[in-house]
Structure formats: C-alpha cells, structure tokens
DOROSE-571555 format. One record per residue (C-alpha): residue number from 0; x, y, z negated. Coordinates in steps of 0.2 Angstrom, whole numbers, plus 5000, padded with zeros to 4 digits. Example, Ala and Ser with C-alpha at 12.3 -4.5 7.8 and 13.67 -1.06 7.14 Angstrom:
SITE   guke   east   north     up
SITE      0   5062    4978   4961
SITE      1   5068    4995   4964
//
This chain:
SITE   guke   east   north     up
SITE      0   5911    4313   5434
SITE      1   5894    4320   5437
SITE      2   5888    4335   5427
SITE      3   5875    4329   5415
SITE      4   5865    4345   5413
SITE      5   5858    4344   5431
SITE      6   5845    4331   5437
SITE      7   5845    4323   5454
SITE      8   5838    4338   5462
SITE      9   5851    4350   5455
SITE     10   5839    4357   5442
SITE     11   5846    4362   5425
SITE     12   5839    4351   5411
SITE     13   5842    4346   5393
SITE     14   5851    4329   5393
SITE     15   5840    4315   5386
SITE     16   5850    4307   5371
SITE     17   5836    4296   5366
SITE     18   5845    4280   5370
SITE     19   5862    4286   5363
SITE     20   5869    4278   5347
SITE     21   5869    4288   5331
SITE     22   5887    4290   5326
SITE     23   5898    4301   5315
SITE     24   5904    4316   5326
SITE     25   5916    4329   5323
SITE     26   5923    4344   5333
SITE     27   5937    4356   5329
SITE     28   5939    4372   5338
SITE     29   5952    4386   5337
SITE     30   5954    4404   5342
SITE     31   5965    4420   5339
SITE     32   5961    4438   5336
SITE     33   5977    4447   5341
SITE     34   5980    4464   5333
SITE     35   5992    4478   5328
SITE     36   6002    4473   5313
SITE     37   5995    4488   5303
SITE     38   5977    4481   5307
SITE     39   5982    4464   5300
SITE     40   5989    4472   5284
SITE     41   5973    4481   5282
SITE     42   5964    4465   5283
SITE     43   5976    4455   5272
SITE     44   5976    4468   5259
SITE     45   5957    4470   5258
SITE     46   5958    4488   5263
SITE     47   5945    4487   5277
SITE     48   5931    4500   5275
SITE     49   5917    4487   5279
SITE     50   5923    4475   5266
SITE     51   5932    4458   5265
SITE     52   5934    4454   5284
SITE     53   5939    4436   5282
SITE     54   5925    4431   5271
SITE     55   5912    4440   5281
SITE     56   5919    4432   5297
SITE     57   5919    4415   5289
SITE     58   5900    4417   5284
SITE     59   5896    4423   5302
SITE     60   5905    4408   5310
SITE     61   5895    4396   5299
SITE     62   5878    4405   5303
SITE     63   5883    4405   5321
SITE     64   5886    4386   5321
SITE     65   5869    4383   5314
SITE     66   5861    4394   5328
SITE     67   5870    4387   5343
SITE     68   5855    4379   5350
SITE     69   5846    4396   5350
SITE     70   5861    4404   5360
SITE     71   5866    4390   5372
SITE     72   5850    4386   5382
SITE     73   5853    4367   5385
SITE     74   5861    4363   5368
SITE     75   5851    4351   5356
SITE     76   5847    4358   5339
SITE     77   5857    4347   5327
SITE     78   5857    4343   5309
SITE     79   5874    4349   5304
SITE     80   5882    4340   5289
SITE     81   5897    4351   5288
SITE     82   5903    4368   5295
SITE     83   5920    4374   5288
SITE     84   5930    4389   5294
SITE     85   5948    4393   5290
SITE     86   5954    4410   5294
SITE     87   5972    4413   5292
SITE     88   5982    4430   5293
SITE     89   5997    4426   5304
SITE     90   6010    4440   5304
SITE     91   6019    4431   5319
SITE     92   6005    4435   5331
SITE     93   6001    4447   5323
SITE     94   5983    4442   5320
SITE     95   5970    4430   5313
SITE     96   5970    4412   5317
SITE     97   5952    4405   5316
SITE     98   5948    4386   5315
SITE     99   5931    4378   5314
SITE    100   5927    4361   5309
SITE    101   5909    4355   5312
SITE    102   5902    4337   5308
SITE    103   5885    4328   5311
SITE    104   5878    4311   5311
SITE    105   5868    4310   5327
SITE    106   5866    4306   5346
SITE    107   5876    4321   5353
SITE    108   5892    4330   5349
SITE    109   5896    4346   5340
SITE    110   5909    4354   5352
SITE    111   5898    4369   5356
SITE    112   5894    4372   5338
SITE    113   5913    4373   5334
SITE    114   5916    4384   5349
SITE    115   5902    4395   5344
SITE    116   5908    4397   5326
SITE    117   5925    4402   5331
SITE    118   5919    4414   5344
SITE    119   5907    4423   5332
SITE    120   5920    4423   5318
SITE    121   5932    4432   5330
SITE    122   5919    4444   5336
SITE    123   5915    4448   5317
SITE    124   5934    4451   5314
SITE    125   5934    4463   5329
SITE    126   5918    4472   5323
SITE    127   5924    4475   5306
SITE    128   5940    4483   5310
SITE    129   5937    4490   5328
SITE    130   5937    4508   5321
SITE    131   5956    4506   5318
SITE    132   5961    4495   5333
SITE    133   5950    4494   5348
SITE    134   5964    4485   5358
SITE    135   5962    4469   5348
SITE    136   5961    4453   5359
SITE    137   5951    4438   5356
SITE    138   5961    4424   5364
SITE    139   5963    4405   5366
SITE    140   5946    4399   5360
SITE    141   5946    4381   5364
SITE    142   5941    4364   5358
SITE    143   5956    4355   5349
SITE    144   5948    4339   5343
SITE    145   5932    4329   5347
SITE    146   5928    4312   5340
SITE    147   5913    4301   5340
SITE    148   5900    4295   5352
SITE    149   5902    4285   5368
SITE    150   5917    4296   5375
SITE    151   5927    4293   5359
SITE    152   5941    4304   5354
SITE    153   5949    4319   5363
SITE    154   5963    4329   5355
SITE    155   5971    4344   5364
SITE    156   5989    4346   5366
SITE    157   5994    4359   5353
//
C-alpha cells in the first residue's frame, strides 16, 4: 500500500480529501500510565498537591484532540463533534487506563485526534504526580477502533 502523505516525487504533502465522501467517523484510542501503588492511591483518594489529577487530565486530553492539526504537520483541522475521555484507576496495573473516543462527520478520520488525546492525558497524569513517582511509565498507546470512511472498520485485538 502506498503512503498517502508523499507525492510522486517523494515530497511530504497534505492529502487532498476534496473528493472523499462525507461520512460519520469514530476512533477510539487507549493507553496506560503505570505507577507505584502509593501514587495510584494518592490520585484515587484526591490527595495530589496539584489537584484532581483525573479531571485535569481529562480536560487536557479534550483540549489536545481539538489542537491535533496544530501539532501533527499533515493532519487536517477537523470539526470534532465529540471528544470523550475515560480515565480509570486500575489497582491491578497499578496505574491509570485512559481511553479516548473522538467523532466527526467529515472527509477524513479522527485516529490522530484520539491518539493525541490519550497521549496528552497520560502526560498530564505524569506531570501532576511526577514529584512523588518519577519512574511512572506511559505504555501501550494505540488505536483500538476506527470506523467510517472508505477503509471501513478496524478493530484491534484486545
């Protein structure tokens, strides 16, 4: 399959979506922030000095999805119709599971917006509690669902 972000001469360019159909599109991405159990307890109990970690990270992820075209050079600016983030404390990791769902009705997909939302939310979690746990790891950021458009549905194995 040819790479669409390069022209015949091999130069990077923004893909022309003019002739693509306008369809409903959705993407879901997921990632983890793995940490010490004590750090997770601090977050879950609302004792972080910087405030409500999960709420701030949720807002950061929403804001990031809306700014994806400003961060990724060849992304189209899109009118997003939904950005939702679920952040769940998971003692089994231990850590936080982050899932972002992004929707639009348009000519190109929202995979990058979902991935950006998860990544920035994870970075925000890290930033808010790094003073107590610098060994945290951001892991497994990936697309788990994409639907809509010419290429149809993609669902990752869980």
